[in-house]
C-alpha positions in Angstrom: -31.9 -6.9 -8.8 -29.7 -9.9 -8.2 -28.0 -9.8 -4.8 -24.8 -11.8 -4.4 -24.4 -13.1 -0.9 -20.7 -13.7 -1.2 -19.2 -14.0 2.3 -16.0 -15.1 4.0 -16.8 -18.8 3.5 -16.0 -18.5 -0.2 -12.5 -18.9 -1.7 -10.2 -15.9 -2.2 -10.7 -15.8 -6.0 -14.5 -16.0 -5.7 -14.4 -13.1 -3.2 -12.1 -11.1 -5.5 -14.6 -11.5 -8.4 -17.9 -11.0 -6.7 -17.1 -9.0 -3.5 -18.9 -5.6 -3.6 -20.6 -6.3 -6.9 -24.3 -6.7 -7.6 -26.5 -6.3 -10.7 -27.4 -2.6 -11.2 -31.1 -2.1 -10.3 -31.7 0.6 -13.0 -30.0 -0.9 -16.1 -29.6 -4.6 -15.3 -25.8 -4.3 -15.9 -24.0 -7.1 -14.1 -21.2 -4.6 -13.0 -21.5 -1.8 -10.6 -21.6 1.5 -12.6 -19.2 4.4 -12.2 -21.1 7.1 -10.3 -19.3 10.4 -10.9 -21.4 12.4 -8.5 -20.3 14.6 -5.7 -23.8 15.0 -4.2 -26.8 12.8 -3.7 -30.5 13.6 -3.4 -31.6 14.5 0.1 -34.7 13.1 1.8 -37.9 15.2 2.1 -36.8 16.6 5.4 -33.1 16.9 5.7 -32.9 19.2 8.7 -32.0 16.4 11.1 -29.2 15.0 9.0 -25.7 15.0 10.5 -23.7 16.7 7.8 -20.5 15.1 9.0 -21.9 11.6 9.0 -20.4 9.0 6.7 -23.7 7.0 6.8 -25.6 6.8 3.5 -24.9 8.8 0.3 -25.1 12.6 0.9 -21.8 14.1 -0.2 -18.8 12.2 -1.7 -16.3 13.6 0.8 -18.4 11.7 3.4 -18.4 8.6 1.2 -19.8 7.7 -2.2 -21.2 4.7 -4.0 -18.1 3.4 -5.7 -16.1 3.8 -2.5 -18.6 1.6 -0.6 -18.5 -1.1 -3.2 -14.7 -1.2 -3.1 -14.7 -1.3 0.7 -17.0 -4.3 0.7 -14.7 -6.1 -1.6 -11.5 -5.3 0.4 -13.2 -6.2 3.7 -14.1 -9.6 2.2 -10.5 -10.2 0.9 -9.0 -9.4 4.4 -11.9 -11.1 6.3 -12.1 -7.7 8.1 -15.1 -6.3 10.0 -14.8 -3.0 8.3 -12.8 -0.9 5.8 -12.3 2.7 4.8 -10.9 3.5 1.3 -9.0 6.7 1.1 -7.3 8.9 -1.6 -3.9 7.2 -1.4 -1.7 4.9 0.6 -0.2 7.9 2.4 -3.7 9.1 3.2 -4.4 5.8 4.8 -1.1 6.0 6.8 -1.5 9.6 7.9 -5.2 9.2 8.6 -4.5 6.2 10.9 -1.8 8.1 12.8 -3.8 11.3 13.0 -6.8 9.4 14.4 -5.0 7.3 17.0 -2.1 9.4 18.3 -2.3 12.3 20.8 0.2 14.8 22.2 2.4 13.0 24.8 1.7 9.6 23.4 4.4 7.3 22.2 4.7 5.1 19.1 7.2 2.4 18.3 7.9 2.2 14.6 10.1 0.0 12.4 13.2 1.9 11.3 12.6 0.5 7.8 9.3 1.9 6.4 7.9 3.6 3.4 9.4 7.1 3.3 6.0 8.8 4.0 5.6 6.8 7.2 9.1 7.7 8.2 8.5 11.4 7.6 5.1 11.3 9.4 6.3 9.4 12.5 9.9 10.4 12.6 9.5 14.1 11.9 6.0 15.7 11.4 4.1 14.2 14.3 6.9 14.8 16.9 7.5 18.3 15.6 3.9 19.4 15.2 1.9 17.4 17.7 4.4 16.3 20.4 4.1 12.6 19.7 7.2 10.6 20.9 8.6 8.2 18.4 11.1 5.3 18.8 12.6 3.8 15.7 13.7 0.1 16.1 14.8 -2.8 14.0 11.5 -4.6 14.2 12.8 -7.7 12.4 13.8 -8.7 16.0 10.7 -8.6 18.3 13.0 -8.1 21.3 13.8 -4.6 20.0 10.1 -3.8 20.0 9.6 -5.1 23.5 12.6 -3.0 24.8 11.2 0.2 23.2 7.7 -0.1 24.8 6.8 2.6 27.4 3.8 3.1 29.7 2.5 5.8 27.2 3.0 3.7 24.1 -0.2 3.8 22.1 0.8 2.3 18.8 3.3 0.0 17.2 3.6 0.4 13.5 5.5 -2.1 11.2 5.8 -3.2 7.6 6.4 -6.8 6.5 7.9 -7.3 4.0 9.4 -3.8 4.6 10.0 -1.1 2.1 12.7 -0.9 0.6 14.9 -3.6 2.2 12.3 -6.4 2.1 12.9 -7.4 5.7 10.4 -9.6 7.6 8.7 -8.9 11.0 7.0 -11.6 13.1 3.4 -10.3 13.2 2.2 -12.6 16.0 5.1 -11.9 18.3 4.9 -8.2 17.8 1.1 -8.2 18.2 1.5 -9.9 21.6 4.1 -7.4 22.7 2.0 -4.4 21.6 -1.2 -5.8 23.3 0.7 -6.7 26.5 1.8 -3.0 26.7 -1.8 -1.7 26.1 -0.9 -0.6 22.5 -2.4 -1.3 19.1 -0.5 -2.8 16.2 -0.9 -1.3 12.7 0.7 -3.0 9.8 1.5 -1.9 6.2 0.7 -5.0 4.1 1.3 -3.4 0.7 4.3 -5.6 -0.3 2.4 -8.8 0.5 -1.3 -8.0 -0.5 -4.1 -9.9 1.1 -3.5 -12.8 -1.3 -0.2 -13.6 0.5 -0.8 -12.4 4.0 -3.7 -11.6 6.3 -2.3 -9.6 9.2 -5.6 -9.3 11.1 -5.8 -13.1 11.4 -2.2 -12.9 12.9 -3.1 -10.4 15.6 -2.7 -7.0 14.0 -5.4 -4.5 15.0 -5.3 -2.5 11.8 -3.9 -3.3 8.3 -3.1 -0.7 5.8 -2.9 -1.3 2.0 -1.7 1.1 -0.7 -4.3 0.2 -3.2 -2.2 1.9 -5.8 0.1 -1.1 -5.9 -0.9 -4.8 -6.1 -4.6 -4.5 -5.5 -5.1 -2.1 -8.4 -2.2 -3.7 -10.3 -2.4 -1.6 -13.4 -0.4 1.5 -12.4 -3.3 3.9 -13.3 -5.0 4.8 -10.0 -4.2 6.1 -6.5 -5.9 4.7 -3.4 -5.3 3.5 0.1 -7.3 1.5 2.7 -7.4 0.8 6.4 -9.1 -2.4 7.6 -10.0 -3.6 11.1 -12.7 -3.6 13.7 -15.6 -1.2 13.1 -15.1 1.1 16.1 -11.5 1.9 14.9 -12.5 2.2 11.3 -15.4 4.5 12.2 -12.9 6.8 14.0 -10.5 6.9 11.0 -13.4 7.4 8.6 -14.7 10.3 10.5 -11.4 12.0 11.3 -9.3 11.2 8.2 -11.9 11.1 5.5 -14.8 13.4 6.5 -12.8 16.0 8.5 -9.4 15.9 6.8 -10.9 15.3 3.4 -9.0 12.2 2.4 -11.8 10.8 0.3 -11.0 8.6 -2.7 -12.4 9.7 -6.1 -15.2 7.7 -7.5 -13.2 7.0 -10.7 -10.2 5.7 -8.8 -12.4 3.6 -6.6 -14.0 2.1 -9.8 -10.6 1.5 -11.4 -9.3 -0.3 -8.3 -12.5 -2.3 -7.9 -11.9 -3.5 -11.5 -8.2 -4.2 -10.9 -8.8 -6.2 -7.7 -10.8 -8.8 -9.6 -7.6 -10.3 -11.1 -5.5 -9.9 -7.9 -5.2 -13.7 -7.2 -4.2 -14.4 -10.8 -1.7 -11.6 -10.9 -0.2 -12.5 -7.4 0.3 -16.1 -8.4 2.4 -14.9 -11.4 4.3 -12.2 -9.3 5.1 -14.9 -6.7 6.3 -17.5 -9.2 8.3 -15.1 -11.3 9.9 -13.3 -8.4 11.1 -16.6 -6.9 12.7 -17.6 -10.2 14.3 -14.2 -10.6 15.7 -14.1 -7.1 17.2 -17.6 -7.5 18.8 -16.4 -10.7 20.3 -13.3 -9.2 21.6 -15.2 -6.2 23.6 -17.4 -8.5 25.3 -14.5 -10.3 28.9 -13.7 -9.1 28.3 -10.0 -9.9 25.4 -9.8 -7.4 26.5 -8.7 -3.9 23.3 -9.8 -2.2 19.7 -10.6 -2.8 17.0 -9.9 -0.2 13.9 -11.9 -1.0 11.9 -13.8 1.7 11.4 -16.8 -0.6 15.1 -17.6 -0.5 16.4 -19.8 2.3 19.3 -17.4 2.7 16.9 -14.6 3.8 17.2 -14.0 7.5 13.4 -13.9 7.8 12.6 -16.9 5.5 11.2 -19.1 8.3 9.0 -16.4 9.7 7.8 -15.4 6.2 7.0 -19.0 5.4 4.9 -19.2 8.6 2.8 -16.1 7.9 2.9 -15.6 4.1 0.9 -18.1 2.0 0.8 -19.0 -0.8 3.9 -16.9 -1.8 6.4 -14.3 -0.9 5.4 -11.4 -3.2 6.9 -9.8 -6.2 9.4 -7.3 -4.6 13.1 -7.9 -3.8 16.2 -5.9 -3.0 19.6 -6.6 -4.5 22.9 -5.0 -5.2 25.9 -5.5 -7.5 29.6 -5.6 -7.0 29.7 -2.1 -8.5 30.1 1.5 -7.6 27.4 4.2 -7.9 28.0 4.7 -11.6 28.0 1.0 -12.3 24.6 0.6 -10.6 23.2 3.3 -12.8 24.8 2.1 -15.9 23.3 -1.4 -15.4 19.8 0.1 -15.2 20.4 2.1 -18.4 20.9 -1.2 -20.3 17.6 -2.8 -19.2 15.0 -3.1 -22.0 12.1 -5.1 -20.5 12.4 -3.7 -17.0 11.4 -0.1 -16.5 13.4 2.4 -14.4 10.6 3.9 -12.3 9.3 4.1 -8.8 6.2 2.3 -7.4 5.6 -1.4 -7.4 2.9 -4.0 -8.0 2.3 -3.0 -11.6 1.9 -5.2 -14.6 5.4 -4.2 -15.8 8.6 -4.8 -13.9 10.0 -1.7 -12.1 13.4 -1.0 -10.7 14.8 1.9 -8.8 18.4 2.4 -7.5 18.7 3.7 -3.9 22.2 5.2 -3.6 24.6 5.1 -0.7 23.8 8.8 0.0 20.2 8.1 0.8 19.3 9.9 4.1 18.0 6.7 5.8 20.9 4.4 4.7 22.3 4.4 8.2 19.1 2.7 9.4 19.5 -0.3 7.0 21.6 -3.4 7.6 25.3 -2.9 6.6 25.0 -4.9 3.4 22.8 -2.2 1.9 25.2 0.7 2.6 26.9 0.7 -0.8 23.5 1.3 -2.5 21.0 -1.2 -3.8 18.0 -1.7 -6.0 14.4 -2.2 -5.1 13.0 -4.4 -7.8 9.3 -5.1 -8.4 8.9 -8.1 -10.7 6.0 -7.7 -13.1 3.9 -10.0 -15.2 6.2 -10.4 -18.2 7.5 -13.9 -18.9 10.0 -14.7 -16.2 12.4 -15.9 -18.9 12.4 -12.5 -20.5 12.9 -10.7 -17.2 15.9 -13.0 -16.4 17.3 -12.6 -19.9 17.0 -8.8 -19.6 19.0 -8.9 -16.3 21.6 -11.1 -17.8 22.2 -9.0 -20.9 22.4 -5.8 -18.7 25.0 -7.5 -16.5 27.0 -8.5 -19.5 26.9 -5.0 -21.1 27.9 -3.5 -17.8 30.9 -5.8 -17.7 29.8 -7.6 -14.7 28.7 -11.0 -16.1 
């Protein structure tokens, strides 16, 4: 069997291709096989096994072969000590919070987060487990500092944030959290490890929805938490083994395959999104564009300091139009697909109306409703032309 000793010293693209992969010992295949087993052969005397252990291959809820290969690759991409891959991005979020938070503890969380994180920390954990939560505008670190309490155990942020594409200063917030004896967890889904490495910037845990950019093909669910081994071991035990948040072997295999092209895809996402954002910003019909690659973005300087080599493929924008006008514009799009999710090969857009329950938490410019737009891998000229013709048909060009 050929063993590839690919470590952190290699370039990102090399790690994306070779991380977690070795020649199969049985067949000689140069790709890890898909192992669709839920159980593995036990040793001669299994009576001393810990049936809740995630060590070795015993039962796929405790960890399986394809999951381990994927974890190796992801840990290399993030230069992380350890990684646990779970069933979805939400499983990664809930597993992290469930493992780290206790009754009476306090968490400071960005007021702009993925809806599941908002539900978990804003509603479910306070109601079910007595966890105290303070929502703050984390784009200003001073707000995080002001919200810290003696019982603060965790600070959780997203950058860029979903869905407004705001930017948080990772280093500054990590310093604030650590000074208060808390951990910093960070959802890195919009950036991906290609553009941003939160652990190197002071975060304790980084969460990725593997469903998005890392898989990149819109055909598999998965999530991951990365960080120091003691914390990952705790999340692996509590969230995967005991809560059952294990990723399926097939999804792990699909995401492992998709991650190989992550650097190529992200270069295209970055380049096309920058061009699209610049186009939209020049259109009189466009009320605002929120994309960290634009100098007009409030977080541009911070993003430039912590995101390299690009600013990702997601932006928010709005038109000088009412609710119906926003929907009509989407109906005229032909290349861009009206659907949720992001990070796919195809461009995806979703309109978030003014009646959204969290609209009051967003900056005032968003209050009339806006789009979250994930720029795909189509030719940038075709994406721009599609936007232009939809603006014209809507009567806004």
